[in-house]
C-alpha positions in Angstrom: -0.2 -0.5 0.0 1.5 3.7 -1.0 1.1 6.6 -0.2 2.5 9.6 -2.3 4.0 6.7 -5.0 5.6 5.2 -1.6 5.8 2.3 1.0 5.0 2.4 3.8 6.7 1.0 7.0 5.1 1.2 10.3 7.1 0.6 13.2 6.7 0.3 17.0 9.4 0.0 20.5 9.5 -1.0 23.7 11.7 1.0 25.9 13.5 1.3 29.5 12.4 5.0 29.7 10.6 7.5 28.2 13.7 9.5 26.4 16.0 8.8 23.7 18.7 7.0 25.6 16.9 4.9 27.7 17.1 1.8 26.3 14.8 -0.2 23.4 14.2 -3.9 23.9 12.2 -4.9 21.5 11.2 -3.6 17.7 8.1 -5.1 16.1 7.5 -3.3 12.1 5.2 -4.4 9.4 5.0 -3.1 5.3 1.3 -2.2 5.3 -0.4 -4.5 2.5 2.5 -7.0 2.9 1.6 -9.3 5.3 5.2 -11.1 4.2 7.1 -8.6 5.6 7.4 -9.0 9.1 10.4 -7.5 12.2 9.7 -8.7 14.9 13.2 -8.9 17.5 13.8 -9.0 21.3 16.0 -8.9 23.8 15.9 -9.0 27.5 15.0 -6.2 29.1 18.1 -6.2 31.5 20.6 -6.5 29.2 20.0 -2.7 28.5 20.8 -2.4 32.5 24.3 -1.4 33.4 25.3 -0.3 29.5 27.6 2.6 29.2 25.4 5.2 27.3 22.3 4.0 28.3 20.0 5.1 31.2 16.7 3.2 32.0 14.2 4.7 34.1 13.3 3.1 36.9 9.9 4.1 36.5 9.2 3.0 33.4 11.3 -0.4 34.8 8.4 -0.7 37.5 5.8 0.0 34.6 7.0 -2.7 33.0 7.1 -4.6 35.8 3.1 -4.1 36.6 1.6 -3.1 34.3 3.1 -5.2 31.3 4.4 -8.2 33.6 3.2 -10.8 31.1 5.6 -9.4 27.7 8.4 -7.8 29.9 8.6 -11.8 31.1 8.6 -13.3 28.2 11.2 -11.4 26.5 13.1 -11.9 30.0 13.2 -15.6 28.4 12.6 -16.2 25.1 14.6 -12.5 23.2 17.0 -13.9 20.5 19.0 -11.0 20.0 22.0 -10.6 22.3 21.9 -6.7 23.3 20.8 -3.1 22.0 23.2 -3.0 19.2 22.6 -6.6 17.8 18.9 -5.5 17.4 19.7 -2.3 16.0 22.0 -3.6 13.2 19.4 -6.6 13.1 17.0 -4.0 12.4 18.9 -2.2 9.4 19.8 -4.6 8.2 16.0 -6.1 7.5 15.1 -2.2 6.5 17.7 -2.3 4.0 16.2 -5.9 2.7 13.0 -4.6 2.1 14.6 -1.3 0.6 16.9 -3.1 -2.3 14.8 -6.3 -2.7 10.8 -4.3 -3.0 11.3 -0.7 -3.1 14.7 0.3 -4.6 13.0 3.6 -7.1 10.7 4.6 -3.9 11.5 6.5 -0.8 9.6 5.0 2.0 7.4 6.5 4.8 8.4 6.2 7.9 5.1 5.5 10.5 4.8 6.0 14.3 1.8 6.1 16.9 3.0 9.3 18.2 6.4 11.1 17.7 8.2 8.6 19.9 9.8 5.6 18.1 12.5 7.9 15.5 13.5 9.7 18.3 15.0 6.3 20.4 15.7 4.6 17.1 17.7 7.5 15.8 19.8 7.9 18.7 20.7 3.8 19.6 21.8 4.0 15.9 24.1 7.0 16.0 25.4 6.1 19.7 26.3 2.3 17.9 27.2 4.3 14.3 25.2 3.0 12.5 23.7 5.1 9.4 20.0 5.6 10.2 18.8 5.1 6.5 15.7 7.4 6.7 15.8 11.9 6.7 13.7 13.1 9.1 11.2 13.8 6.8 9.9 10.3 5.7 9.0 9.5 9.1 5.3 9.8 9.7 2.7 10.5 12.8 -0.4 7.9 13.1 -2.0 9.9 15.6 -1.6 13.6 13.7 -3.5 11.8 11.1 -5.9 10.2 13.2 -6.8 13.5 14.7 -7.0 15.2 11.4 -9.7 12.8 10.6 -11.0 12.8 13.8 -10.9 8.7 13.8 -8.6 7.8 17.2 -6.8 4.3 16.6 -8.9 1.8 18.4 -7.3 0.8 21.8 -5.7 -2.5 21.6 -6.6 -5.1 23.8 -3.4 -6.9 24.3 -0.2 -6.9 25.7 1.7 -4.1 25.2 4.2 -5.9 22.4 6.0 -3.4 20.0 5.2 -6.3 16.7 1.1 -6.8 17.7 0.8 -3.0 18.4 3.0 -2.4 14.6 0.6 -4.2 13.2 -2.5 -3.0 15.2 -1.4 0.6 13.9 -1.2 -0.4 10.7 -4.6 -1.9 10.3 -5.9 1.4 11.8 -3.6 3.0 8.6 -4.2 1.2 6.2 -8.4 2.3 7.2 -7.1 6.1 7.1 -6.1 5.4 4.3 -8.6 3.8 2.2 -11.4 5.5 3.0 -9.7 9.4 2.8 -6.5 9.2 0.7 -7.1 6.3 -1.7 -7.4 8.2 -5.5 -7.0 11.7 -4.3 -4.6 12.9 -6.9 -3.0 15.9 -4.4 -2.3 12.3 -2.0 
């Protein structure tokens, strides 16, 4: 699914804080209209604690343990990526693969629910010396689009999980695109 003749990727992350640099422990991403092109990787959140350059927030950790304990504990047991550096590298490798093999001539529109995910991802990429695979103007905010069309994202009724959230947000974005933006010459 394209807007401005460009593919769209919805991204969501889970972190150990509300400020960039507090550590990313899960990244979920979905290419709209392509259910076969997804990214879902997790590290053990506790591996972010005590790492130089990462400043987890104790209030966020407490919230994760109390309100999101199912997903947080699963991440501790099921994590397949060793650390945040590998998580970021794996994600940028996936983006490169998607771009090169599916959308080589098209700039990608990146989406987030609110202006949250991009600053965290950009900060982590810079911290690890990973080239940022986007320009600032490629990022879009689903919340702004929802406000504009008075169509809030329906509440997700599952565990707070980056991949599940990205899929849920992508479905709402697809509905907005199909309802308001498809077949309009100026979009």
